[in-house]
C-alpha positions as CSV (number, residue, x, y, z in Angstrom):
1,X,-18.3,-28.7,37.7
2,X,-15.9,-26.4,35.8
3,X,-15.9,-22.8,36.9
4,X,-17.6,-20.7,34.2
5,X,-15.5,-18.2,32.4
6,X,-17.5,-14.9,32.7
7,X,-16.8,-11.3,32.0
8,X,-17.2,-9.1,35.1
9,X,-20.4,-7.7,33.6
10,X,-21.9,-11.3,33.4
11,X,-21.3,-12.2,37.0
12,X,-25.0,-11.7,37.9
13,X,-26.3,-14.1,35.3
14,X,-27.6,-17.5,36.6
15,X,-25.7,-19.6,34.1
16,X,-26.5,-23.3,34.2
17,X,-23.0,-24.3,35.4
18,X,-23.5,-22.1,38.5
19,X,-26.7,-24.0,39.1
20,X,-25.0,-27.4,38.8
21,X,-26.1,-28.2,35.3
22,X,-24.1,-28.9,32.1
23,X,-27.2,-28.6,30.0
24,X,-30.8,-27.4,30.5
25,X,-33.3,-29.8,32.0
26,X,-35.3,-31.8,29.4
27,X,-39.0,-32.4,29.1
28,X,-40.1,-29.6,31.4
29,X,-43.8,-29.3,32.1
30,X,-43.7,-25.5,32.1
31,X,-47.3,-24.9,33.3
32,X,-47.0,-27.5,36.1
33,X,-43.7,-26.1,37.3
34,X,-45.1,-22.6,37.4
35,X,-48.3,-23.6,39.1
36,X,-46.5,-25.7,41.8
37,X,-44.1,-22.8,42.5
38,X,-46.9,-20.2,42.7
39,X,-48.9,-22.4,45.1
40,X,-45.9,-22.6,47.5
41,X,-45.2,-18.9,47.1
42,X,-48.8,-17.8,47.6
43,X,-49.3,-20.0,50.6
44,X,-46.2,-18.5,52.3
45,X,-46.7,-14.9,51.4
46,X,-50.4,-14.7,52.2
47,X,-49.7,-16.3,55.6
48,X,-46.9,-13.8,56.3
49,X,-44.2,-16.5,56.4
50,X,-41.0,-14.7,55.5
51,X,-38.9,-17.8,55.6
52,X,-41.5,-19.7,53.6
53,X,-41.2,-17.0,50.9
54,X,-37.4,-17.1,51.0
55,X,-37.5,-20.9,50.5
56,X,-39.1,-20.3,47.1
57,X,-36.3,-18.0,46.0
58,X,-32.9,-18.9,44.7
59,X,-30.4,-18.8,47.6
60,X,-28.0,-16.0,46.9
61,X,-24.3,-16.0,47.6
62,X,-23.5,-13.0,45.4
63,X,-21.9,-10.0,47.0
64,X,-22.8,-6.8,45.0
65,X,-19.8,-5.1,46.6
66,X,-17.4,-7.6,45.0
67,X,-16.8,-7.4,41.3
68,X,-15.8,-11.0,40.6
69,X,-17.3,-13.1,43.4
70,X,-15.1,-16.0,42.4
71,X,-17.1,-16.4,39.2
72,X,-19.4,-18.9,40.8
73,X,-21.6,-16.8,43.1
74,X,-25.4,-16.8,42.5
75,X,-27.6,-13.8,43.0
76,X,-31.3,-13.2,43.2
77,X,-33.4,-10.1,42.7
78,X,-36.8,-8.7,43.9
79,X,-37.7,-5.5,42.0
80,X,-40.7,-3.6,43.3
81,X,-42.5,-0.6,41.7
82,X,-45.0,0.9,44.2
83,X,-46.6,-2.4,45.3
84,X,-44.8,-2.9,48.6
85,X,-42.6,0.2,48.8
86,X,-44.4,3.1,47.2
87,X,-41.0,3.6,45.4
88,X,-38.8,2.0,42.8
89,X,-36.6,-0.5,44.6
90,X,-34.4,-3.5,43.7
91,X,-33.3,-5.8,46.4
92,X,-30.3,-8.0,45.5
93,X,-29.4,-11.1,47.5
94,X,-31.1,-13.2,50.1
95,X,-30.4,-11.0,53.1
96,X,-31.5,-7.8,51.4
97,X,-34.8,-9.5,50.3
98,X,-35.3,-10.9,53.8
99,X,-34.9,-7.5,55.4
100,X,-37.3,-6.0,52.8
101,X,-39.9,-8.6,53.6
102,X,-39.5,-8.1,57.4
103,X,-40.1,-4.4,56.9
104,X,-42.9,-4.4,54.4
105,X,-44.7,-7.7,54.1
106,X,-47.2,-7.7,56.9
107,X,-48.4,-4.1,56.3
108,X,-49.0,-4.8,52.6
109,X,-51.9,-7.3,53.4
110,X,-51.3,-9.3,50.3
111,X,-54.1,-11.6,49.1
112,X,-55.7,-13.2,46.1
113,X,-52.4,-14.5,44.5
114,X,-53.2,-16.3,41.3
115,X,-51.8,-17.0,37.9
116,X,-52.6,-14.3,35.3
117,X,-54.9,-15.4,32.5
118,X,-53.4,-12.8,30.1
119,X,-50.3,-14.8,29.3
120,X,-49.2,-18.4,29.9
121,X,-45.9,-19.4,31.5
122,X,-43.2,-19.8,29.0
123,X,-39.8,-21.6,28.8
124,X,-37.1,-19.2,27.6
125,X,-33.5,-19.9,26.7
126,X,-31.8,-16.7,25.4
127,X,-28.4,-18.3,25.4
128,X,-27.2,-21.9,25.6
129,X,-26.1,-21.5,29.2
130,X,-29.2,-19.6,30.4
131,X,-32.7,-21.0,30.8
132,X,-35.7,-20.0,32.9
133,X,-39.5,-20.2,33.1
134,X,-41.2,-16.8,33.0
135,X,-44.7,-16.6,34.6
136,X,-47.0,-13.7,35.3
137,X,-49.3,-13.6,38.3
138,X,-51.7,-11.1,39.9
139,X,-52.4,-10.3,43.5
140,X,-53.9,-7.6,45.7
141,X,-52.3,-5.5,48.4
142,X,-54.0,-3.0,50.7
143,X,-53.6,-0.2,48.2
144,X,-54.8,-1.9,45.0
145,X,-54.3,-4.6,42.4
146,X,-50.8,-5.7,41.4
147,X,-48.9,-7.8,38.8
148,X,-46.0,-10.0,39.4
149,X,-43.4,-11.6,37.1
150,X,-41.2,-14.5,38.2
151,X,-38.2,-16.0,36.5
152,X,-37.7,-19.6,37.7
153,X,-34.4,-21.3,37.3
154,X,-33.6,-25.0,37.9
155,X,-31.6,-26.1,41.0
156,X,-30.4,-29.5,42.1
157,X,-31.6,-31.0,45.4
158,X,-30.0,-34.5,45.5
159,X,-31.3,-36.2,42.4
160,X,-34.3,-33.9,42.2
161,X,-34.8,-30.6,40.3
162,X,-36.4,-27.8,42.1
163,X,-37.3,-24.5,40.4
164,X,-36.5,-21.3,42.4
165,X,-37.2,-17.7,41.7
166,X,-34.1,-15.9,40.4
167,X,-36.0,-12.7,39.6
168,X,-39.2,-11.5,41.3
169,X,-40.9,-8.3,40.0
170,X,-44.0,-6.8,41.6
171,X,-45.8,-3.6,40.6
172,X,-48.9,-1.7,41.5
173,X,-51.4,-1.6,38.6
174,X,-54.4,0.2,40.0
175,X,-55.9,1.6,43.3
176,X,-58.8,-0.1,45.0
177,X,-62.0,1.7,44.1
178,X,-60.2,4.1,41.8
179,X,-59.8,2.4,38.4
180,X,-58.7,4.3,35.3
181,X,-61.7,5.4,33.2
182,X,-60.9,3.1,30.4
183,X,-62.3,0.1,28.7
184,X,-61.0,-2.8,26.6
185,X,-60.9,-2.5,22.8
186,X,-60.6,-6.1,21.5
187,X,-60.2,-5.1,17.9
188,X,-57.2,-2.8,18.5
189,X,-53.5,-3.8,19.0
190,X,-53.4,-1.6,22.1
191,X,-55.7,-2.5,25.0
192,X,-57.0,0.8,26.3
193,X,-59.3,3.6,25.3
194,X,-61.2,6.2,27.1
195,X,-64.8,5.3,28.0
196,X,-65.5,8.9,27.4
197,X,-63.5,12.1,27.3
198,X,-64.8,14.5,29.8
199,X,-65.2,18.1,28.8
200,X,-62.1,20.3,28.6
201,X,-61.4,22.0,31.9
202,X,-60.7,25.7,31.4
203,X,-59.5,26.6,34.9
204,X,-60.7,30.2,34.4
205,X,-62.0,30.5,38.0
206,X,-60.2,27.8,39.9
207,X,-56.8,26.2,40.1
208,X,-55.8,22.6,39.2
209,X,-54.5,20.0,41.6
210,X,-51.5,19.3,39.4
211,X,-49.6,21.7,37.2
212,X,-47.4,20.1,34.5
213,X,-44.7,22.2,33.0
214,X,-44.1,21.0,29.4
215,X,-46.4,19.6,26.8
216,X,-44.0,17.1,25.2
217,X,-44.7,13.4,25.3
218,X,-44.0,13.0,29.0
219,X,-46.1,15.9,30.0
220,X,-49.1,14.9,27.9
221,X,-48.9,11.2,28.9
222,X,-48.8,12.1,32.6
223,X,-51.8,14.5,32.1
224,X,-53.7,11.8,30.3
225,X,-53.1,9.2,33.1
226,X,-54.0,11.8,35.8
227,X,-57.2,12.8,34.0
228,X,-58.2,9.1,33.7
229,X,-57.8,8.9,37.5
230,X,-59.9,11.9,38.1
231,X,-57.1,14.3,39.1
232,X,-57.5,17.9,38.0
233,X,-54.5,18.7,35.8
234,X,-53.3,21.6,33.7
235,X,-50.3,21.5,31.3
236,X,-48.5,24.7,30.4
237,X,-46.2,24.9,27.4
238,X,-43.8,27.7,26.3
239,X,-44.2,27.0,22.6
240,X,-47.1,28.3,20.5
241,X,-48.6,24.9,19.7
242,X,-48.5,21.4,21.2
243,X,-45.9,19.4,19.3
244,X,-43.6,22.3,18.4
245,X,-40.9,20.9,20.6
246,X,-40.6,18.3,17.9
247,X,-41.6,20.2,14.8
248,X,-39.0,22.9,15.5
249,X,-36.1,20.5,15.6
250,X,-33.9,20.2,12.6
251,X,-35.7,19.0,9.4
252,X,-33.8,15.8,8.9
253,X,-34.7,14.4,12.4
254,X,-36.1,10.9,12.4
255,X,-36.7,8.8,15.5
256,X,-34.6,5.7,16.1
257,X,-37.4,3.8,17.9
258,X,-40.0,2.1,15.8
259,X,-43.7,3.0,15.9
260,X,-44.4,-0.3,17.8
261,X,-42.0,0.7,20.6
262,X,-43.4,4.3,21.0
263,X,-47.1,3.7,21.3
264,X,-48.9,6.2,23.4
265,X,-51.2,5.4,26.3
266,X,-54.8,4.7,25.3
267,X,-54.5,5.5,21.6
268,X,-52.5,3.6,19.0
269,X,-50.8,5.1,16.0
270,X,-52.6,4.6,12.7
271,X,-51.4,1.4,11.0
272,X,-50.6,3.4,7.8
273,X,-48.0,5.6,9.5
274,X,-44.3,4.9,8.7
275,X,-42.3,2.6,11.0
276,X,-40.0,5.5,12.0
277,X,-41.6,8.9,12.5
278,X,-39.9,12.2,11.8
279,X,-40.1,15.1,14.1
280,X,-43.0,16.8,12.4
281,X,-45.1,13.7,12.3
282,X,-44.5,13.1,16.1
283,X,-45.3,16.8,16.7
284,X,-48.6,16.5,14.8
285,X,-49.4,13.3,16.7
286,X,-48.9,14.9,20.1
287,X,-51.1,17.8,19.1
288,X,-53.9,15.5,18.0
289,X,-53.4,13.4,21.1
290,X,-54.0,16.3,23.4
291,X,-57.1,17.4,21.4
292,X,-58.5,13.8,21.2
293,X,-58.3,13.3,25.0
294,X,-59.4,16.9,25.8
295,X,-56.3,17.6,27.8
296,X,-56.1,21.0,29.4
297,X,-53.1,22.6,27.8
298,X,-52.2,26.3,27.7
299,X,-49.6,27.2,25.1
300,X,-47.3,30.3,24.8
301,X,-47.0,30.3,28.6
302,X,-43.8,31.2,30.5
303,X,-43.3,29.9,34.0
304,X,-41.7,32.7,35.9
305,X,-41.3,31.3,39.4
306,X,-42.6,28.8,41.9
307,X,-42.5,28.7,45.7
308,X,-43.8,26.4,48.4
309,X,-45.7,27.4,51.5
310,X,-43.8,25.9,54.4
311,X,-47.0,25.3,56.3
312,X,-49.5,24.1,53.7
313,X,-46.9,22.7,51.3
314,X,-48.9,24.2,48.4
315,X,-47.0,25.5,45.5
316,X,-47.6,29.1,44.2
317,X,-46.6,29.2,40.5
318,X,-46.6,32.5,38.6
319,X,-47.0,32.2,34.9
320,X,-47.1,34.8,32.0
321,X,-49.7,34.2,29.4
322,X,-49.4,34.9,25.7
323,X,-51.1,38.3,26.2
324,X,-48.5,39.2,28.8
325,X,-51.0,38.9,31.7
326,X,-49.8,37.3,34.9
327,X,-51.5,34.6,36.9
328,X,-50.5,32.8,40.0
329,X,-51.7,29.2,40.3
330,X,-51.8,27.5,43.7
331,X,-51.4,23.8,43.2
332,X,-50.5,20.7,45.3
333,X,-48.2,19.2,42.8
334,X,-45.8,20.6,40.1
335,X,-44.5,18.1,37.5
336,X,-41.6,19.3,35.4
337,X,-41.7,17.6,32.0
338,X,-39.2,19.8,30.2
339,X,-37.1,17.1,28.5
340,X,-33.9,15.3,29.0
341,X,-31.7,17.4,31.4
342,X,-34.3,20.2,31.5
343,X,-34.2,21.1,27.8
344,X,-31.7,23.9,28.2
345,X,-28.8,23.6,25.6
346,X,-25.3,23.1,27.1
347,X,-23.0,25.5,25.3
348,X,-19.4,24.9,26.5
349,X,-17.2,28.0,26.6
350,X,-13.9,28.0,24.8
351,X,-11.3,30.8,24.6
352,X,-11.6,32.9,21.5
353,X,-15.3,32.3,20.8
354,X,-15.8,36.1,20.9
355,X,-13.3,36.7,18.1
356,X,-14.4,33.9,15.7
357,X,-15.6,35.6,12.6
358,X,-18.1,32.9,11.7
359,X,-21.3,31.6,13.2
360,X,-21.6,29.5,16.3
361,X,-24.8,27.7,17.1
362,X,-26.1,24.8,19.2
363,X,-27.7,21.8,17.5
364,X,-31.1,22.9,18.9
365,X,-30.8,26.0,16.7
366,X,-30.0,24.0,13.6
367,X,-32.8,23.6,11.1
368,X,-31.3,22.8,7.7
369,X,-27.8,22.6,6.2
370,X,-29.2,24.6,3.2
371,X,-28.3,27.7,5.3
372,X,-24.6,26.7,5.1
373,X,-24.3,26.5,1.4
374,X,-20.8,27.4,0.3
375,X,-19.5,27.4,3.8
376,X,-17.1,25.2,5.8
377,X,-18.9,23.6,8.7
378,X,-17.3,22.0,11.8
379,X,-19.6,19.9,14.0
380,X,-18.5,19.5,17.6
381,X,-19.7,16.2,19.0
382,X,-20.0,12.6,17.8
383,X,-23.4,11.3,19.0
384,X,-26.8,11.2,17.4
385,X,-27.4,14.9,16.8
386,X,-23.8,15.4,15.5
387,X,-24.2,12.6,13.0
388,X,-27.6,13.9,11.9
389,X,-26.2,17.4,11.3
390,X,-23.2,16.1,9.4
391,X,-25.3,13.9,7.2
392,X,-27.6,16.8,6.5
393,X,-24.6,18.9,5.5
394,X,-23.3,16.1,3.2
395,X,-26.8,15.7,1.6
396,X,-26.9,19.5,0.9
397,X,-23.4,19.5,-0.6
398,X,-21.8,21.3,2.3
399,X,-18.2,20.6,3.3
400,X,-18.3,19.3,6.9
401,X,-15.9,18.0,9.5
402,X,-16.9,16.2,12.7
403,X,-14.8,17.0,15.7
404,X,-14.9,14.0,18.1
405,X,-14.0,14.9,21.6
406,X,-14.3,11.5,23.2
407,X,-15.0,7.9,22.1
408,X,-18.6,6.9,21.1
409,X,-20.7,3.8,21.2
410,X,-22.0,3.0,17.7
411,X,-24.5,0.4,16.6
412,X,-26.3,0.0,13.4
413,X,-30.1,0.5,13.6
414,X,-30.9,-2.7,11.6
415,X,-28.5,-5.1,13.3
416,X,-29.1,-4.1,16.8
417,X,-31.9,-1.8,18.1
418,X,-34.4,-2.8,15.5
419,X,-34.0,-6.5,16.2
420,X,-34.5,-6.0,19.9
421,X,-37.5,-3.7,19.7
422,X,-39.1,-5.9,17.0
423,X,-38.9,-8.9,19.3
424,X,-40.2,-7.1,22.3
425,X,-43.0,-5.2,20.7
426,X,-43.7,-5.6,16.9
427,X,-43.5,-9.4,16.9
428,X,-44.7,-9.8,20.4
429,X,-47.9,-11.9,20.9
430,X,-48.8,-9.9,24.0
431,X,-50.4,-6.5,24.4
432,X,-48.2,-3.4,24.8
433,X,-48.9,-3.1,28.5
434,X,-47.8,-6.7,29.1
435,X,-44.6,-6.2,27.0
436,X,-43.9,-3.1,29.1
437,X,-44.2,-5.3,32.3
438,X,-41.9,-7.9,30.8
439,X,-39.4,-5.1,30.1
440,X,-39.6,-3.7,33.6
441,X,-39.2,-7.1,35.2
442,X,-35.5,-7.4,34.5
443,X,-33.5,-5.6,37.1
444,X,-30.7,-3.3,35.7
445,X,-27.9,-5.2,37.5
446,X,-29.1,-8.4,35.8
447,X,-29.7,-6.6,32.5
448,X,-26.1,-5.5,32.4
449,X,-25.1,-9.1,31.9
450,X,-27.6,-9.7,29.2
451,X,-26.8,-6.4,27.5
452,X,-23.1,-7.3,27.5
453,X,-23.8,-10.4,25.5
454,X,-26.1,-8.6,23.2
455,X,-23.6,-5.9,22.7
456,X,-20.9,-8.4,21.7
457,X,-23.3,-10.0,19.2
458,X,-24.2,-6.7,17.7
459,X,-20.5,-5.7,17.4
460,X,-19.9,-9.0,15.5
461,X,-22.7,-8.1,13.1
462,X,-21.4,-4.6,12.7
463,X,-17.7,-5.7,12.4
464,X,-17.1,-4.3,8.9
465,X,-18.6,-1.0,9.8
466,X,-16.8,-0.6,13.1
467,X,-13.5,-1.6,11.5
468,X,-14.0,1.0,8.8
469,X,-14.7,3.7,11.4
470,X,-11.5,2.8,13.3
471,X,-9.5,2.9,10.1
472,X,-10.4,6.6,9.6
473,X,-9.7,7.6,13.2
474,X,-13.2,7.5,14.7
475,X,-12.8,6.4,18.3
476,X,-15.2,3.7,19.5
477,X,-16.2,2.2,22.8
478,X,-18.6,-0.6,23.9
479,X,-20.5,1.5,26.4
480,X,-20.3,1.5,30.2
481,X,-19.2,-2.0,31.5
482,X,-19.1,-2.9,27.8
483,X,-22.9,-3.2,28.0
484,X,-23.8,-1.1,25.1
485,X,-26.8,1.3,24.6
486,X,-29.2,1.0,27.5
487,X,-26.7,1.5,30.4
488,X,-25.4,4.6,28.6
489,X,-28.9,6.0,28.3
490,X,-29.7,5.2,32.0
491,X,-26.5,6.7,33.2
492,X,-25.7,9.5,30.8
493,X,-28.7,10.0,28.5
494,X,-26.2,9.9,25.6
495,X,-22.7,9.0,24.5
496,X,-23.9,6.9,21.5
497,X,-24.9,6.9,17.9
498,X,-27.6,4.6,16.4
499,X,-26.4,4.5,12.8
500,X,-28.8,5.1,9.9
501,X,-26.2,5.5,7.3
502,X,-23.9,8.4,8.4
503,X,-21.2,6.0,9.7
504,X,-20.6,4.8,6.1
505,X,-20.2,8.4,5.0
506,X,-17.5,8.8,7.6
507,X,-15.8,5.5,6.5
508,X,-15.9,6.7,2.9
509,X,-14.4,10.0,4.0
510,X,-17.3,11.9,2.6
511,X,-17.6,13.4,6.1
512,X,-14.2,14.3,7.6
513,X,-13.3,13.3,11.1
514,X,-11.0,15.1,13.5
515,X,-10.3,13.1,16.7
516,X,-6.6,13.2,17.3
517,X,-6.2,16.3,19.5
518,X,-7.9,18.4,22.2
519,X,-9.6,21.7,21.2
520,X,-7.5,24.6,22.6
521,X,-9.4,27.7,21.4
522,X,-11.3,29.4,18.7
523,X,-9.4,31.7,16.3
524,X,-10.7,34.3,13.9
525,X,-10.7,31.7,11.1
526,X,-11.7,28.5,12.9
527,X,-10.5,26.1,15.6
528,X,-7.0,25.5,17.0
529,X,-5.9,22.4,18.8
530,X,-3.2,21.6,21.4
531,X,-1.1,19.8,18.8
532,X,-1.0,23.1,16.8
533,X,-3.3,21.7,14.1
534,X,-6.2,23.9,12.9
535,X,-9.6,23.5,11.3
536,X,-10.9,26.4,9.1
537,X,-14.5,27.0,9.6
538,X,-17.3,29.4,8.7
539,X,-19.9,27.7,10.9
540,X,-19.5,25.7,14.1
541,X,-22.4,23.6,15.3
542,X,-22.2,22.6,18.9
543,X,-23.8,19.2,19.3
544,X,-23.0,19.2,23.0
545,X,-26.2,18.1,24.6
546,X,-28.2,19.8,27.4
547,X,-27.6,21.1,30.9
548,X,-28.5,19.2,34.0
549,X,-32.2,18.9,34.9
550,X,-31.6,20.7,38.2
551,X,-31.0,23.9,36.3
552,X,-34.7,24.3,35.3
553,X,-35.6,23.7,38.9
554,X,-33.1,26.3,40.0
555,X,-34.4,28.8,37.4
556,X,-38.0,28.4,38.4
557,X,-38.0,27.4,42.1
558,X,-34.7,29.0,43.2
559,X,-31.5,27.8,44.8
560,X,-33.1,26.9,48.1
561,X,-35.4,24.4,46.5
562,X,-32.8,23.1,44.0
563,X,-30.4,22.1,46.7
564,X,-33.1,20.0,48.4
565,X,-33.7,18.0,45.2
566,X,-32.2,14.6,44.6
567,X,-30.4,13.8,41.4
568,X,-32.9,13.3,38.5
569,X,-31.1,10.8,36.3
570,X,-28.4,8.2,36.4
571,X,-28.6,5.0,38.5
572,X,-28.5,4.6,42.2
573,X,-26.8,1.7,44.0
574,X,-29.8,-0.6,43.4
575,X,-29.8,0.2,39.6
576,X,-32.9,2.4,39.8
577,X,-33.2,5.7,38.1
578,X,-32.5,8.6,40.5
579,X,-35.7,10.5,41.4
580,X,-37.3,10.6,37.9
581,X,-41.1,9.8,38.1
582,X,-41.0,10.2,41.9
583,X,-40.9,13.2,44.2
584,X,-37.6,14.9,43.9
585,X,-37.2,15.7,47.6
586,X,-39.6,18.6,48.3
587,X,-43.2,17.4,48.7
588,X,-45.2,17.7,45.6
589,X,-42.3,18.4,43.2
590,X,-41.8,15.8,40.5
591,X,-39.8,15.3,37.3
592,X,-41.1,13.3,34.3
593,X,-38.1,12.4,32.1
594,X,-37.2,9.8,29.5
595,X,-37.8,8.7,26.0
596,X,-41.3,8.0,24.6
597,X,-41.5,4.4,25.8
598,X,-40.3,5.4,29.2
599,X,-43.0,8.1,29.3
600,X,-45.7,5.6,28.4
601,X,-44.6,3.2,31.1
602,X,-43.9,5.5,34.0
603,X,-46.6,8.1,33.4
604,X,-48.9,5.5,34.9
605,X,-46.6,5.2,38.0
606,X,-46.4,8.9,38.6
607,X,-50.2,9.2,38.2
608,X,-50.8,6.4,40.7
609,X,-48.6,8.0,43.3
610,X,-50.2,11.4,43.0
611,X,-53.7,9.9,43.1
612,X,-52.7,7.9,46.2
613,X,-51.4,11.0,47.9
614,X,-54.5,12.9,47.1
615,X,-56.7,10.1,48.5
616,X,-54.6,9.6,51.6
617,X,-53.3,6.2,50.7
618,X,-49.6,7.1,50.2
619,X,-48.2,8.4,53.5
620,X,-44.8,6.8,53.7
621,X,-42.3,5.4,51.2
622,X,-39.8,2.6,51.8
623,X,-36.9,4.4,50.1
624,X,-33.2,3.6,49.7
625,X,-32.2,6.7,51.7
């Protein structure tokens, strides 16, 4: 069989030629294949036979340390979220999976493995050289009820075809005896609603079990999940109203994720709402969400400091109320939900900023370009916010130049992101929670290969636009490992622009671009560059992102706590997010971070962990370190 010609990012893909096939098997009885595999798997795993389980998985010869692996190595994955590990783990390769099973299988007490009746097994062929059967099953472990997803690929054994698991995904869904207080709503597109919304807790004469700092989407979704598990929770928010974190952003802000992709836990958006929400609409939604679910939220609150008792491990958190009174809350858990990278603007320092005669502001301070009428504006940055501010300036008739410091990944909304999100959610025949499980079931290291191919396809669709950008000096890249958007978000939370029309304004030179030199300093009249070129400016808008999430921990908890915290974002060696949605290091200290869809998905996981700790079920994690 001819060796496949694969990019290094594609090495983990189970292409048919690696499996010994020149074309996909024909006339596959999908249900029968999935049922036969599950019978073998369930028999082995419930009897504790590790080698029996291994025999149902694709034998792996892939070495994750090597980049190329000769182009023919096969890999296999088992991703687990809480079911076996009480952590987020991905095991790659036969030996890693075998060791994981040796360490965790028997104590999990797995039983009742059976095919899920929510979705039927399906045959999928995303590319001509890739084909698998996806099946969903359910099972129980000692802690609770779980869901599994398996991707079965064909292998040759003599003249026979045997289907083996290339991807295994397992996740904890609920705790035994501690179900969420929800019921099915068959007439709604989303599957959950409160049975009832208990009265609002005031916490006037007692302290909560959990204190959440920040009433954005992650804070509110986590509070809703905890409330539905019966965990006493208070959210504190620095702004005057829930939703102001979105309302107070610049006026032209509009989300890049469709309404279908950003559904909230328990309550769906009204069908009459637009496909893409603006900041004010999302702010209003979050305020209504908190009220509808009777979430305990205190607004206009400043968190002054937090410290942990070394003996009891309780956290004492001092807050200042809107009437300037102080109160110290003693809680078991503190969840920071203060946004990507802590929500503190990153303002780089350049020589001469103090002598510049004009105005310097961060994008978080920008509201409308109407304020710049008659002025020359330079926008520092070339990602989403920078493009939004530049487009706002153009629409208001303001002269604007974008200064691009480094290359940017650009994709058009309609040709790329919209198509992917529509397939996964809007056009999906499954409920949102099942679509979320499907999304989680693909390990990041495998997704890099799929994303590489999708990124190439999107670039072909966007060719005219991208060529136009290059022609005016806009510097482009294809993302980390040429894998486009998602790996950039997971690693950097940025570095990209999802085009809604501003790119064409740059191509048409209606928005100027400066990208050919490094900024040296500010002058009285503008910006000076190392090649001795200059830009005259009256206003400079710094679209330079936000500081590291550890900074908010350092500000509130102090240096001694911050240095004990693990990284909060980026990927570890297994391709899992660092620390987010799990304890950061110190007991009872958590960080909820990510976009709206991430918050919907992982708010359930953080709530399950906290509830399991409170009920004495989670005592030890099987962690990478």
